[in-house]
N, C-alpha and C positions, 0 to 999 in steps of 0.2 A: 485441560483448558490450554489454548495455544494463542500466542500473538504473533502476527506475521508482518514484519516490516517490508514494505514494497518501495524502494527507491525509484523515482522517475524523473525524466527530464524530457519533455516533448514526446510523451508516448504516442504512438499511432495505434495500429491494430493489434499490436502486442498486448496491450492493456485488456482489450476484449478477450484474447485468447487465455490470458492468465484467469480472468474473472470466469470464464467458461469452464475452465479446468477446476477452480475452486468450487463452483457450484456442483460439480460431478463428484466431488469427494465424498465418502462415506461418514466423514466425521459429522456430528451434530453441529449444524451451522451456528447454533448459540454458543458453542464451545470455541469459537474462532473469532478473535479480535484482530481486525486489519488496520494497519496504520500505514497510510500512504503519505510518503515524504517527497514533496515536489522540490526540486532543485533548480528553481527559477525558469519554468517553463515559460514559452512565449504566450501560451493561452491555457486556461483551465477548462477548457471544454471537456476534456477527458473525464471530468467529474460527473458529468451527465450520464457518461456511458457507464460508470461504476455504479452510480445511484440506481440504475435500472435493475441491478442483481439483488438489491434489497438486503445486503449483508451488513454486518456490524462494521462500519468503517469510520476511522478518524483521519482528518487530514491535517498536515502541517507542513510548513515550508521552511527552507533553509534561507539564510541571508547572504550566502555566499555565492560566487559564480564558478565554482570549482568544477561542477558537473562530474562528481566522482562517487560511486555507489557506497564507498566507505563513509565518506562525510554525511551522506543522507542516512546511512544505517545508524550512525552515531546520533544524529539528530532526532531519529525516532525512538530511541531506547527510554527517553524519559516518560514516554506515553504508554508503556509496557504495563499491564496490570495483571497478566496471567503468569502461570508457572513455567511455562516452556516458550521459548523465543525461536522463531525461525526467520529466515530472509529469503526474498524471492529475488 
């Protein structure tokens, strides 16, 4: 069972490419927990794109304006419930 933390700030087409790749993986999708940590994006419209994939996704946001992947990774770790942690 894997947890994947995805830091994002104003994602564009990269979020669709990432989720396309996740859907092609051979891992059982029920063994994958995805935590998307938004770092104060201008719009949350990217969530509609993510929701199209039907994966187990949790959303959270940071309250800083640092726009740093390390900051968002750290903000996502309290939501991890699986044995293995990965970062995108």
